[in-house]
C-alpha positions as CSV (number, residue, x, y, z in Angstrom):
1,M,38.2,-75.6,-238.4
2,K,39.4,-72.1,-239.3
3,P,41.5,-70.2,-236.7
4,S,38.6,-67.8,-236.1
5,D,36.5,-70.9,-235.1
6,K,38.5,-71.3,-231.9
7,L,39.1,-68.9,-229.0
8,P,42.6,-68.1,-228.0
9,E,44.1,-70.1,-225.1
10,G,42.8,-68.9,-221.8
11,V,39.9,-67.0,-223.2
12,A,36.4,-68.1,-222.1
13,G,33.3,-67.7,-224.1
14,W,31.9,-68.7,-227.5
15,S,33.7,-68.9,-230.8
16,E,32.4,-67.4,-234.0
17,Q,31.4,-70.8,-235.2
18,E,29.5,-71.6,-232.0
19,L,27.7,-68.2,-232.1
20,S,26.6,-68.9,-235.7
21,S,24.5,-71.7,-234.3
22,N,22.3,-71.5,-231.2
23,P,24.7,-71.4,-228.2
24,H,21.9,-72.3,-225.9
25,D,21.5,-75.7,-227.6
26,Q,25.1,-76.6,-226.7
27,Q,25.7,-79.4,-224.3
28,D,28.6,-77.6,-222.6
29,K,26.7,-74.3,-222.1
30,A,26.9,-74.5,-218.3
31,R,30.6,-75.1,-218.3
32,K,31.2,-72.2,-220.8
33,V,29.1,-69.8,-218.7
34,E,30.9,-70.8,-215.6
35,E,34.3,-70.4,-217.3
36,M,33.3,-67.0,-218.6
37,F,32.2,-65.6,-215.2
38,T,35.2,-67.2,-213.5
39,S,37.5,-65.4,-216.0
40,I,36.0,-62.0,-215.2
41,A,35.1,-62.4,-211.5
42,E,38.2,-60.5,-210.2
43,S,37.5,-57.4,-212.2
44,Y,33.7,-57.7,-212.4
45,D,32.8,-55.0,-209.9
46,L,35.2,-52.5,-211.3
47,N,34.1,-53.1,-214.8
48,N,30.5,-52.8,-213.8
49,R,31.2,-49.4,-212.2
50,V,33.2,-48.1,-215.1
51,H,30.9,-49.4,-217.9
52,S,27.8,-48.0,-216.1
53,M,29.6,-44.7,-215.2
54,W,29.0,-45.6,-211.5
55,R,25.2,-45.7,-212.1
56,D,25.1,-49.4,-211.0
57,Q,25.2,-48.2,-207.4
58,A,22.1,-46.0,-207.9
59,W,20.3,-48.9,-209.6
60,R,20.9,-51.2,-206.6
61,K,19.8,-48.5,-204.2
62,Q,16.6,-48.0,-206.3
63,A,16.0,-51.8,-206.4
64,V,16.2,-52.0,-202.7
65,K,13.8,-49.0,-202.4
66,M,11.3,-50.6,-204.9
67,A,11.3,-53.8,-202.9
68,S,9.6,-52.1,-200.0
69,M,11.6,-54.3,-197.7
70,T,11.1,-54.2,-193.9
71,T,13.6,-55.2,-191.2
72,S,11.6,-58.4,-190.7
73,D,12.1,-59.5,-194.3
74,D,14.4,-62.3,-195.4
75,V,16.1,-61.7,-198.8
76,V,17.4,-64.3,-201.3
77,D,19.5,-63.0,-204.2
78,V,19.6,-65.7,-206.8
79,A,22.5,-65.3,-209.3
80,C,24.0,-62.7,-206.9
81,G,27.3,-62.5,-208.7
82,T,29.7,-60.7,-206.4
83,G,26.9,-59.9,-204.0
84,D,26.5,-56.2,-204.4
85,L,22.7,-56.2,-204.4
86,A,22.7,-58.7,-201.5
87,M,25.0,-56.4,-199.5
88,A,22.7,-53.4,-200.3
89,F,19.7,-55.3,-198.8
90,S,21.8,-56.2,-195.8
91,K,22.8,-52.5,-195.3
92,A,19.2,-51.5,-195.6
93,G,18.4,-53.7,-192.6
94,A,17.0,-57.0,-194.0
95,S,16.5,-59.6,-191.3
96,S,18.7,-62.0,-193.2
97,V,20.2,-62.1,-196.7
98,L,21.3,-65.1,-198.7
99,G,23.1,-64.8,-201.9
100,V,23.6,-67.8,-204.3
101,D,25.5,-67.9,-207.5
102,F,26.4,-70.5,-210.1
103,T,30.0,-69.5,-210.2
104,Q,32.1,-70.0,-207.1
105,A,34.7,-67.4,-208.2
106,M,32.0,-64.7,-208.1
107,L,31.3,-65.5,-204.5
108,D,35.0,-65.6,-203.4
């Protein structure tokens, strides 16, 4: 294996070699996805804000508006990440909000 075929210690994701094949066919895909999101969980919200130039907040507000939610509605946010969208629905007055995510670190 060439050095470029392996990721540096402590770096989560796919190597060049793995990406040259179909990474979705890999048996350890779930573990790799979890490791990747665990490694960025602490800085995810800030990175999201910076990379979207703070537009992510407007997108969430628009998503809540487009859902035409009422105060009697229950909301489930699947793959909620750090819960920003779930919190937006809660602030908008949803009866109840449940956020679930594959990566525990995103929920912490």
